[in-house]
ZARO-108841 format. One record per residue: residue number from 1; x, y, z of N, C-alpha, C in turn. Coordinates in steps of 0.2 Angstrom, whole numbers. Example, Ala and Ser with C-alpha at 12.3 -4.5 7.8 and 13.67 -1.06 7.14 Angstrom:
BEGIN
[rec 1, [66, -28, 39], [62, -22, 39], [66, -16, 39]],
[rec 2, [64, -11, 35], [68, -5, 36], [64, 0, 39]],
REM end
This chain:
BEGIN
[rec 1, [653, 282, 676], [646, 281, 674], [641, 286, 677]],
[rec 2, [642, 287, 683], [638, 292, 687], [638, 299, 683]],
[rec 3, [644, 301, 681], [644, 307, 677], [640, 307, 671]],
[rec 4, [641, 301, 667], [637, 301, 661], [629, 301, 662]],
[rec 5, [627, 298, 668], [620, 298, 669], [617, 305, 671]],
[rec 6, [622, 309, 675], [620, 316, 677], [620, 320, 670]],
[rec 7, [625, 319, 666], [625, 323, 660], [619, 321, 655]],
[rec 8, [617, 315, 655], [611, 313, 651], [604, 316, 654]],
[rec 9, [604, 316, 661], [598, 319, 664], [598, 326, 663]],
[rec 10, [603, 330, 664], [604, 337, 663], [602, 339, 655]],
[rec 11, [604, 335, 651], [602, 336, 644], [595, 335, 643]],
[rec 12, [592, 330, 646], [585, 329, 645], [581, 335, 647]],
[rec 13, [583, 337, 653], [579, 343, 656], [580, 349, 652]],
[rec 14, [585, 350, 649], [587, 356, 644], [582, 355, 638]],
[rec 15, [582, 349, 635], [578, 347, 629], [571, 348, 631]],
[rec 16, [568, 346, 637], [561, 347, 639], [560, 354, 639]],
[rec 17, [564, 358, 643], [563, 365, 643], [562, 369, 637]],
[rec 18, [567, 367, 632], [567, 370, 625], [561, 368, 621]],
[rec 19, [558, 362, 622], [552, 360, 618], [546, 363, 621]],
[rec 20, [546, 365, 627], [540, 369, 630], [541, 376, 631]],
[rec 21, [546, 379, 627], [547, 386, 628], [541, 390, 625]],
[rec 22, [542, 396, 627], [537, 401, 625], [537, 403, 618]],
[rec 23, [532, 400, 614], [533, 400, 607], [528, 405, 603]],
[rec 24, [523, 406, 607], [517, 410, 604], [514, 414, 609]],
[rec 25, [510, 419, 607], [506, 423, 611], [498, 421, 609]],
[rec 26, [494, 420, 614], [487, 419, 613], [483, 425, 615]],
[rec 27, [479, 428, 611], [474, 433, 613], [468, 430, 614]],
[rec 28, [466, 428, 620], [459, 425, 621], [453, 430, 620]],
[rec 29, [448, 428, 617], [442, 432, 616], [436, 430, 619]],
[rec 30, [437, 426, 625], [431, 424, 629], [430, 428, 635]],
[rec 31, [428, 426, 640], [426, 430, 646], [432, 432, 650]],
[rec 32, [438, 429, 648], [444, 430, 651], [448, 437, 648]],
[rec 33, [445, 439, 643], [448, 445, 639], [445, 451, 643]],
[rec 34, [450, 455, 645], [448, 462, 648], [446, 467, 643]],
[rec 35, [448, 467, 637], [446, 472, 633], [446, 469, 625]],
[rec 36, [440, 467, 623], [439, 464, 617], [441, 469, 611]],
[rec 37, [439, 475, 611], [440, 480, 606], [447, 481, 605]],
[rec 38, [451, 482, 610], [458, 483, 610], [462, 477, 607]],
[rec 39, [459, 471, 608], [462, 465, 605], [462, 465, 598]],
[rec 40, [457, 468, 595], [456, 468, 588], [461, 473, 585]],
[rec 41, [462, 478, 589], [467, 483, 587], [474, 480, 587]],
[rec 42, [475, 476, 593], [482, 473, 594], [483, 468, 588]],
[rec 43, [478, 464, 586], [479, 460, 580], [481, 464, 574]],
[rec 44, [478, 470, 573], [479, 474, 567], [486, 477, 567]],
[rec 45, [488, 479, 573], [495, 481, 575], [500, 476, 573]],
[rec 46, [499, 470, 575], [504, 464, 573], [505, 464, 565]],
[rec 47, [499, 464, 562], [499, 463, 555], [503, 469, 552]],
[rec 48, [503, 475, 555], [506, 481, 552], [514, 480, 553]],
[rec 49, [516, 476, 558], [523, 474, 559], [525, 469, 554]],
[rec 50, [521, 467, 549], [523, 462, 544], [524, 455, 547]],
[rec 51, [519, 454, 552], [519, 447, 555], [512, 444, 554]],
[rec 52, [512, 438, 554], [506, 434, 553], [502, 433, 559]],
[rec 53, [495, 433, 559], [491, 432, 564], [486, 426, 562]],
[rec 54, [485, 421, 567], [481, 416, 566], [474, 418, 570]],
[rec 55, [469, 418, 566], [462, 419, 569], [459, 413, 570]],
[rec 56, [458, 411, 576], [455, 405, 578], [447, 405, 579]],
[rec 57, [444, 404, 573], [437, 405, 574], [433, 400, 578]],
[rec 58, [429, 402, 582], [425, 398, 587], [429, 395, 592]],
[rec 59, [436, 396, 593], [440, 394, 598], [440, 400, 603]],
[rec 60, [437, 398, 609], [438, 403, 614], [435, 410, 612]],
[rec 61, [430, 410, 609], [427, 417, 607], [430, 420, 600]],
[rec 62, [434, 416, 597], [437, 418, 591], [444, 422, 592]],
[rec 63, [448, 418, 596], [455, 421, 599], [460, 422, 593]],
[rec 64, [465, 426, 594], [470, 427, 590], [477, 424, 593]],
[rec 65, [481, 422, 588], [487, 419, 590], [493, 421, 585]],
[rec 66, [499, 423, 588], [504, 425, 584], [511, 422, 587]],
[rec 67, [516, 422, 583], [523, 420, 586], [525, 425, 591]],
[rec 68, [528, 422, 596], [530, 426, 602], [535, 431, 600]],
[rec 69, [534, 437, 602], [539, 443, 601], [538, 447, 607]],
[rec 70, [544, 449, 610], [544, 453, 616], [540, 460, 615]],
[rec 71, [541, 463, 609], [538, 469, 607], [530, 468, 607]],
[rec 72, [528, 462, 604], [521, 461, 605], [518, 460, 612]],
[rec 73, [522, 457, 616], [520, 456, 623], [520, 463, 626]],
[rec 74, [525, 467, 625], [525, 474, 628], [518, 478, 626]],
[rec 75, [517, 477, 619], [511, 481, 616], [504, 478, 620]],
[rec 76, [504, 472, 621], [498, 469, 625], [497, 473, 631]],
[rec 77, [503, 474, 635], [503, 477, 642], [501, 484, 641]],
[rec 78, [504, 488, 636], [502, 495, 635], [495, 496, 634]],
[rec 79, [492, 491, 630], [485, 492, 628], [480, 489, 633]],
[rec 80, [482, 486, 637], [478, 482, 642], [474, 477, 639]],
[rec 81, [477, 473, 635], [475, 467, 632], [477, 461, 635]],
[rec 82, [472, 456, 637], [474, 450, 641], [477, 445, 636]],
[rec 83, [482, 442, 638], [486, 437, 633], [489, 432, 637]],
[rec 84, [490, 426, 634], [494, 421, 637], [500, 419, 632]],
[rec 85, [505, 418, 636], [511, 415, 632], [511, 408, 633]],
[rec 86, [511, 404, 626], [510, 397, 627], [516, 394, 623]],
[rec 87, [517, 388, 624], [522, 384, 621], [520, 380, 614]],
[rec 88, [525, 378, 611], [524, 374, 605], [519, 368, 606]],
[rec 89, [520, 365, 611], [515, 359, 613], [508, 362, 613]],
[rec 90, [507, 367, 617], [500, 370, 617], [498, 372, 610]],
[rec 91, [502, 375, 607], [500, 377, 600], [497, 371, 596]],
[rec 92, [501, 366, 596], [500, 359, 593], [493, 357, 595]],
[rec 93, [492, 357, 602], [486, 355, 605], [480, 359, 602]],
[rec 94, [481, 365, 602], [475, 370, 600], [474, 369, 592]],
[rec 95, [479, 368, 588], [478, 366, 581], [475, 360, 580]],
[rec 96, [476, 355, 584], [473, 348, 583], [466, 349, 585]],
[rec 97, [464, 353, 590], [457, 353, 592], [453, 357, 587]],
[rec 98, [456, 362, 584], [453, 366, 579], [452, 361, 572]],
[rec 99, [456, 357, 571], [456, 353, 565], [452, 347, 565]],
[rec 100, [449, 346, 571], [445, 340, 573], [438, 341, 568]],
[rec 101, [437, 337, 564], [431, 338, 559], [424, 338, 563]],
[rec 102, [424, 335, 569], [418, 335, 573], [416, 342, 577]],
[rec 103, [421, 346, 576], [419, 353, 579], [419, 358, 574]],
[rec 104, [415, 364, 576], [414, 369, 571], [419, 375, 572]],
[rec 105, [425, 373, 570], [431, 378, 572], [435, 378, 565]],
[rec 106, [439, 384, 565], [443, 385, 559], [449, 389, 561]],
[rec 107, [454, 389, 557], [460, 393, 558], [461, 397, 551]],
[rec 108, [460, 404, 552], [462, 408, 546], [468, 412, 547]],
[rec 109, [472, 411, 542], [479, 415, 543], [478, 422, 540]],
[rec 110, [479, 427, 544], [479, 434, 542], [486, 436, 541]],
[rec 111, [487, 439, 535], [494, 441, 532], [495, 448, 531]],
[rec 112, [490, 452, 530], [491, 459, 528], [486, 463, 531]],
[rec 113, [488, 469, 534], [484, 474, 537], [480, 478, 531]],
[rec 114, [473, 477, 531], [470, 480, 526], [470, 488, 526]],
[rec 115, [470, 491, 520], [469, 499, 521], [462, 500, 522]],
[rec 116, [460, 504, 527], [453, 505, 529], [450, 512, 528]],
[rec 117, [444, 512, 526], [441, 519, 525], [434, 518, 529]],
[rec 118, [431, 524, 531], [424, 524, 533], [421, 529, 529]],
[rec 119, [415, 527, 526], [411, 532, 522], [407, 536, 527]],
[rec 120, [409, 542, 528], [405, 547, 533], [407, 554, 531]],
[rec 121, [402, 558, 531], [404, 565, 530], [408, 568, 535]],
[rec 122, [413, 572, 533], [418, 575, 537], [415, 581, 541]],
[rec 123, [409, 584, 538], [406, 590, 541], [400, 588, 544]],
[rec 124, [398, 591, 550], [392, 590, 553], [390, 584, 557]],
[rec 125, [395, 580, 557], [395, 573, 561], [400, 573, 566]],
[rec 126, [399, 573, 572], [404, 572, 578], [405, 565, 578]],
[rec 127, [412, 563, 581], [414, 557, 582], [409, 552, 586]],
[rec 128, [406, 555, 591], [401, 552, 595], [395, 550, 592]],
[rec 129, [393, 553, 586], [387, 552, 582], [388, 545, 578]],
[rec 130, [394, 543, 577], [396, 537, 572], [399, 531, 576]],
[rec 131, [395, 526, 577], [397, 520, 581], [404, 517, 578]],
[rec 132, [404, 517, 571], [410, 514, 568], [416, 518, 569]],
[rec 133, [416, 524, 569], [422, 528, 570], [424, 528, 578]],
[rec 134, [419, 528, 582], [420, 527, 589], [424, 520, 591]],
[rec 135, [422, 515, 588], [425, 508, 589], [432, 508, 586]],
[rec 136, [432, 510, 580], [439, 510, 577], [444, 514, 580]],
[rec 137, [442, 520, 583], [447, 525, 586], [449, 521, 593]],
[rec 138, [444, 519, 597], [445, 516, 603], [450, 509, 602]],
[rec 139, [449, 505, 597], [453, 500, 596], [460, 502, 593]],
[rec 140, [461, 508, 591], [467, 510, 588], [468, 507, 582]],
[rec 141, [463, 507, 578], [464, 504, 571], [464, 510, 566]],
[rec 142, [469, 511, 562], [470, 517, 558], [465, 517, 552]],
[rec 143, [462, 522, 550], [457, 523, 544], [457, 530, 542]],
[rec 144, [454, 530, 536], [453, 537, 533], [445, 538, 532]],
[rec 145, [444, 544, 532], [437, 546, 531], [436, 548, 524]],
[rec 146, [431, 545, 520], [430, 547, 513], [422, 548, 513]],
[rec 147, [420, 552, 508], [413, 553, 507], [412, 553, 499]],
[rec 148, [406, 556, 497], [404, 556, 490], [410, 559, 485]],
[rec 149, [412, 565, 488], [417, 568, 483], [423, 564, 482]],
[rec 150, [426, 560, 487], [432, 556, 486], [430, 550, 482]],
[rec 151, [424, 547, 483], [422, 542, 479], [421, 544, 471]],
[rec 152, [419, 550, 470], [418, 552, 463], [425, 553, 460]],
[rec 153, [430, 555, 464], [437, 556, 462], [440, 549, 460]],
[rec 154, [437, 543, 463], [440, 537, 462], [445, 535, 467]],
[rec 155, [444, 538, 473], [449, 536, 479], [447, 529, 482]],
[rec 156, [441, 527, 480], [439, 521, 483], [444, 515, 482]],
[rec 157, [447, 515, 476], [452, 510, 474], [458, 510, 478]],
[rec 158, [459, 515, 482], [465, 515, 487], [464, 510, 493]],
[rec 159, [458, 508, 494], [456, 505, 500], [454, 497, 499]],
[rec 160, [456, 493, 504], [454, 486, 504], [447, 485, 507]],
[rec 161, [445, 489, 512], [440, 488, 516], [436, 495, 517]],
[rec 162, [429, 495, 516], [425, 501, 517], [420, 500, 522]],
[rec 163, [420, 504, 527], [414, 503, 532], [409, 509, 531]],
[rec 164, [403, 507, 531], [398, 512, 530], [397, 515, 537]],
[rec 165, [396, 522, 537], [395, 525, 544], [388, 523, 547]],
[rec 166, [388, 524, 553], [382, 522, 556], [376, 528, 555]],
[rec 167, [371, 525, 552], [365, 530, 551], [361, 529, 556]],
[rec 168, [358, 534, 558], [352, 534, 563], [346, 533, 559]],
[rec 169, [343, 527, 558], [338, 526, 555], [331, 528, 558]],
[rec 170, [332, 530, 565], [326, 532, 568], [324, 539, 566]],
[rec 171, [328, 543, 562], [327, 550, 560], [328, 555, 566]],
[rec 172, [331, 552, 571], [332, 557, 577], [339, 561, 577]],
[rec 173, [343, 558, 572], [350, 562, 572], [354, 561, 578]],
[rec 174, [353, 556, 582], [356, 554, 588], [353, 558, 594]],
[rec 175, [354, 556, 600], [351, 560, 606], [354, 567, 606]],
[rec 176, [360, 567, 605], [363, 574, 605], [361, 579, 600]],
[rec 177, [359, 576, 594], [357, 580, 589], [350, 582, 590]],
[rec 178, [346, 580, 594], [339, 582, 595], [339, 589, 598]],
[rec 179, [334, 593, 597], [334, 600, 600], [338, 605, 597]],
[rec 180, [343, 608, 601], [347, 613, 598], [351, 612, 592]],
[rec 181, [354, 605, 592], [358, 604, 586], [355, 601, 580]],
[rec 182, [349, 599, 580], [346, 596, 575], [345, 601, 568]],
[rec 183, [343, 607, 569], [343, 611, 564], [349, 612, 560]],
[rec 184, [355, 613, 564], [361, 614, 561], [363, 608, 557]],
[rec 185, [362, 602, 560], [363, 596, 557], [360, 596, 550]],
[rec 186, [353, 597, 550], [349, 597, 543], [352, 602, 538]],
[rec 187, [354, 608, 541], [357, 613, 537], [363, 611, 533]],
[rec 188, [367, 608, 537], [374, 605, 535], [372, 600, 530]],
[rec 189, [368, 595, 531], [366, 590, 526], [364, 593, 519]],
[rec 190, [360, 598, 520], [357, 601, 514], [363, 604, 510]],
[rec 191, [368, 607, 513], [373, 611, 510], [377, 605, 506]],
[rec 192, [378, 599, 510], [382, 594, 507], [379, 591, 500]],
[rec 193, [372, 591, 500], [369, 588, 495], [369, 593, 489]],
[rec 194, [369, 599, 490], [370, 604, 485], [377, 604, 482]],
[rec 195, [382, 603, 486], [389, 603, 484], [390, 597, 480]],
[rec 196, [387, 591, 482], [387, 585, 478], [384, 585, 471]],
[rec 197, [378, 589, 471], [375, 589, 465], [379, 594, 460]],
[rec 198, [382, 599, 462], [386, 603, 458], [392, 600, 456]],
[rec 199, [395, 595, 460], [401, 591, 458], [399, 587, 452]],
[rec 200, [393, 583, 453], [391, 579, 448], [390, 582, 441]],
[rec 201, [386, 589, 441], [385, 592, 435], [392, 594, 432]],
[rec 202, [397, 596, 436], [403, 598, 433], [406, 593, 429]],
[rec 203, [406, 586, 432], [409, 581, 429], [405, 579, 423]],
[rec 204, [399, 580, 423], [395, 578, 417], [396, 583, 411]],
[rec 205, [398, 589, 413], [400, 594, 408], [406, 593, 404]],
[rec 206, [411, 590, 408], [418, 589, 405], [418, 584, 399]],
REM end
């Protein structure tokens, strides 16, 4: 009888351990996150691995959650992204909290990494002049640069997402562009406009 009780107790502990196993990775986006931009890049990376990502809108700053994978955990460490390994029970608790109709939260399932492009001239603009390019490069989110010529060729259809490049609406052409670089910037923009005009004329003549 004692042996049976010991066996049942051991089995119960094993079942308890299994039920609370590390099932998912939570990427918090609140004040506990060390690098928010890298976190977006991590979520994009997971999608590129053909895995799903749950975007928890308004839960801890819009956190990300995905099934546990040792490779994903290692990638979090490499990128310096804060993460939490959580159990099935915790996932169920989070899901129930989000589904509560009295709170303004939602769970969006991300299933595909979008093909991304940035609308920005490849000539005359340094990476530090464009906030969108700076952010995407830092987050390690892959993208292509396209401009008027590529759009006229129909390349826009290759992409799911297009970011407009950061325009300096003050007319100052960025702090670095003032002074010695501003004339060169203006000259380059003038050349680009003439090239675009010629491309349009050639297309109209065909």
